[in-house]
N, C-alpha and C positions, 0 to 999 in steps of 0.2 A: 504493500500500500504506500501511497504518497504521504508526505508529511503535511500536517495541517498546522499552521502557525496562527496563534491567537495572542491578543494583547490583554491589558488589564485596565479597568476603569477605577480610578482612585476616588471612590465616593465618600472618603473621609478627609480629602484634601491631598495636596501634593507639595513637593518642595525639592530642593537640590540635596537633600540629606536622607540617610536611611530612615530616620524617625519622622520624616515628613508625612508618612502614611502609616497607619497602625499605631499612632501615638496621639494622645489627647491633649498634649501640651504644645504651646507655641514658643516655648523657651527651653533651652537645654542648659541647665545649671547657670543661668544668668546670661547666656548668649542668645540674643534675639535672633529671630529667623525672618528677616524681611522677605525672603524668597517663598514663604509659605503661601500656597494658593488655596483659597476656599473652594469647597466642592459645589460651586454654583452650577446651575444648568448651563450657563454660558461657557464656563471652563470645561465642564465634562463633555459638552458638545464639541469643543475644540479637540479634545482627546479622541472622541469617537470618530469625528470626521477625518482626523489625521490617520487613525488606524484604517479607516475605510480607504482613504486615498492611497495609502502605502501597500494595500493588498492583504492586510491581516483579515482573517476569516471571521473572527468573533472577538468580543471583549468579555472578560470575566468580571462580574461584580461580586464584592464580598458581602457577607451578611453578619449582623450583630448590632448591638446597641451603640457601638462606636462609629457607625457609618450611616449614610442615608439608606432608606429602604430600597432594596434592589428592584422590586417590581415597579414601584411608582417611578423611580428615576429612569429606568431603562424604557418604560412605556413612553415617557416624555421624549427620550432620545431617538425613538423610532421615527419621530417626525423631523429630526435633524439629519437623518441618514437615509440612504436608499437601499444598500446591499448588506451592510454590516449586520452580523448576527449578535445576539446578546445571550451570554451564558449566565443565567440568573441563578444566584445562590440563595437557598432558603432552607429553613429548618423544618423537617417534615412533621415533627411533633407539635408544632404550634398552629397548624391549620389542618382541617380534615382533607383527606385525599380527594374527595369529590370537589371541594372548593378549589383545591390546587389545580385539578383538571379544568374546572370552569375558568380560572384565571388564565391557564395556559391556552385554552381554546380562544378566549377573547384576545389575548396577546397575538396569537397566530393570525387572527383575522385582521387586526389593526396594523400589523407589521408586514403582512404578506408572507408569513411563514418563517420569520427570522428569530424564533426563540429556541434556545437550548436550556436544559435544566441541570443545575448542579445541586445535588442533594447533600446537605451538610447536617450530619446527625448531631454534632456538637460534643465538645469535650471538656469545656470549662464549667465545673459545677456551679460556680458563682453566677456566671452569666445565664446558665440554664434556669436557675432558680429565680432570676429576675423575671423570666417569662412564665413562672409557675410550674416549671418542669422539674420534678424531684425523682425521676427514674435514675437508676444506676446505669453504668456504662453498657453492660450487656442487654439490659432491658430496653435501652434506647435503640440499640441496633435491631433487636427483635421487633420493636415497633416500626422502625424504618422498613424492615422487610415486609411487614403487613401493609404499610403505607404504599409501597411500590406495587404490591400485588393488587391493591384496590385501585390505585391510579391507573394501572393498565386495564383493569377490568371495566372501569366506567368509561374508558376512552376507546371503545371498540370502533373499528372502521365502519363507515356508513353501510357497507354491504353485509355486515354481520348483524343479524336481527337479535332482539332481546335486550333485557335490562340486567343489571348486575346486582347480585346479593352476596353478602359476605358476613360471616359470623366468626370473628377471631377474638383473641385475648384483648387487643387494644382498640379494634374497630368493629362496629356492627352497622352494616349498610344494607338498605333494602331498596330494590327497584330503582337503581341509579344508572344514569347514562348521560354522557355529555356529548353534545354535537360539536364536532370540530369544523364543520362547515367546509368540507373538502380538504382540509389540512389534516396532518397526522399528529399524534402525540410526539412532542419534540424528543430528540435524542437525550438520553439520561446519562449524565456524568455523576460520578460518586467516588469519594475517597475515604480511606481509613486503613490504618496499618495493623489493626488487631485481627485476631483469628475470627472474631465475630463479624467484623467488617468485610473480610474476605469472603465469608460465606454469603453475605448479602449481595456482594458484587457478583459472585458466581451465579446466583439464582435470578437476579433481577435487573441488572443495569446493562447499559450499552457500552460505556467507556469507564474503565477503572482508573482513577487518578492517584498519583503518589507525589509527595514532595521530593525535591532533588537530593537524593543520596548518591554515593559513588556507584558507578555502573556495576561493580562487582557485588554490591549489596542488593540493588533492585532487581538484578537478573534473576535471582532465586524467587523473588516475589512474583514476577511476571510468570515464571514457569508454574508456580504453585496455583495462582489464580486461574491461569489458563486450563490447568488440569482439573481444578474444581468445577469450572464452568462446563468443561467437556463431560464431566460425570453427571451433569444435569441436562446434557444434550444441547448445550448452548456454546456460543462463542462470544468473547468480549474483545473490544479494542482497548488500548492502553494510552494514557496521557500522563504528562509530567509537568509540574508547576515549578518554575524557576525564575529568578531574577537574572538579568544579563547586563554585562558591561563589555561591549564589543567596540573595539577601536582599531585604527589603522595599524598599530603595532602593539605587541604584547606589553612593552614598557609603558605605553600610554594608558592601557587598560588597568594595569596594576597601580599606576600613579593615581588614577581615579579612585581605586579601592582604598589607597592610602589616604586620599583626601576625605573620603567618607568616614573612615575610622577615626580621623583626627578630631572630629566634632563630638565624639562620644567619650564620656568620662567613666571611670570605674564605678562610680556611684550610680550612674544611669544603668549600667549593665547589671549591677547587683539588684537594683529595684525591679528591673524587667525579669530577671531570673527568678526572683521570689514569686512573681505572678505565675510564671511558667511552671513552677514547682507544684502548684496546686492542681494541675491539669490531670484529667483522666484519659486524655488523648494519647494513644500509643505513638501516633505520628509526631505529636509535639514533643514527647519524651525523646524520640529519636533525633529530632532536630536539635534539641538541647544537648544531647550526648555528643553530637558531632564536634562542638567547640568546648565541651566541658574540660576544665583544667588548663585551657590555653587562652580563653577569652580575655580575662583580665590582663594577662601578660601581654597579649597582642595589643590591647588598648593602651596599656602603660608604655610600651615600647614604640607605639605608633607604627607597627609592622603588620600591615594587612596580610602579607603572605604567610604569616605564622598560622593563619586560619585556613590555609589551603589544604583541604581534607582529602583531595584527590586531584590529579593534574587538571588545573583549570576550574576546579569546583571550590568556591570560597564560601565559608560558613559565617562570614561577618554579619550578614543581615540577621541571623538568628540570635545575635547578642542582645538585641533590643526589640525585635519584632516577633510576634507570634505567627504561627502558620509557616508558610514557606520561608525557610531561613538560609537558603543557599543561592549563589549566583554563578553563572558561567562567566569567567573572566579571561580575556585574551584578545589576540588579534582577530580580525574577522574570519580568517581562515581557520584559526584554532577553535573559535566558537562553533563554526560550521562543522568542523571535524568532530567536536564533542556531541553536537546534536546528531550527527550521522552515527556516532557510536551508540547513543541511546536508541536511535531508530533501528539499528541492527539487532538490538535486544528485544524489540517488539513495540516500542513507543511510536505512535503515529500522531498524537496531539501534543503540541508544545505550547503551554500557556505561560507567556513571558511578561516581564515588567522591568522597568527601570525608572529612576527618578532624575529629573522630572519626566513625566510620561510622554509628553509631546516630543521633547528633544531626543530622549532615548529611543523612542519609536523610530525616529529617522536614523539614528546611529545603527540600529540593528537592521532595519529594512534596506538601507543603502550599503550595508557592509556584509554581515554574515548571511542575511537572507538572499542577497544578490549572489553570493557564492553558492548557496544551496540551489537557487534557481538555475544557475549555470550548470550545476550537476544534475539537473532535472529531478530533484527530490521533492520539491514543494508542489502540493496539489494545486491545480489551476483553478482560479476563481474568476468570476465575471467582473468586468470593469476595465 
């Protein structure tokens, strides 16, 4: 299969620093951030139109109380774009699957079929309880499995007659059916590094997502999930979420990584790591482990490369940001080579980001993406 390249929509703001997104402060230990960009519809439309212009297939939106609501924001942005797809992240335990299907069907109609779904089960117990969700880790994934079963059940194609009934542990649905008006249920993306998550992926999703770990680490997970899916008579595709610093030369790329780490203090790292320590997310635990023991030293010495956990894979983002904590760093050819390496392992979808998101979208598109296109690896998109 060809590579699908996606970008990221910073719905909690943007800046020229690692903590410009995923951080609720506009000040880093007394250092003001005049480069901070509010997540206004005007700015997010700039990011979306840039992604569309440069040939990115879709943009991922995050979900949580720290950012704008993904459904409302992306619905607005469908009117500012023509071809770009929106990978909308949402938590399945907070809405009923029938309502989610209804929202998806409406989105498909108003956007002309440009919706993709990113199912986020949730791993931070503090945030989950803000929403009134007190289930434990494995219960949440069991609920996600039921949610996806119902979501598909109520979203039958027009040529299939009948309504959908379901009686499970978490959902009871009677006589439900959602009309997609000629469109289909969007492709379902889903991530999770635990055994419970892998079982859900194997049974229910179209594309299984992982955060950026070294190729030697994720290779085994791809094989395991592929085999699990096959045991259920299914196939899944694979995607990976990464930041990216792609420059004309390797030295320029690592100089940018050095610049990013220079604005972080050991105190800021310690504060972030305390938050990450409470997580129930296996994926977040793995991101934290990548830089465990070397993060403070790297910040103190201002040596970004001390956090290179695999050739060209940098764990600096995970010092202060939850979620995806690694970046591909190198020359355009090196970054393209790394993406090619992951692709050979089975990854077809690459969800990338860089700050600021307009400028970095150009760096990657005109650099590493151009190399990949020359190698005929990127899927062709209209436009």
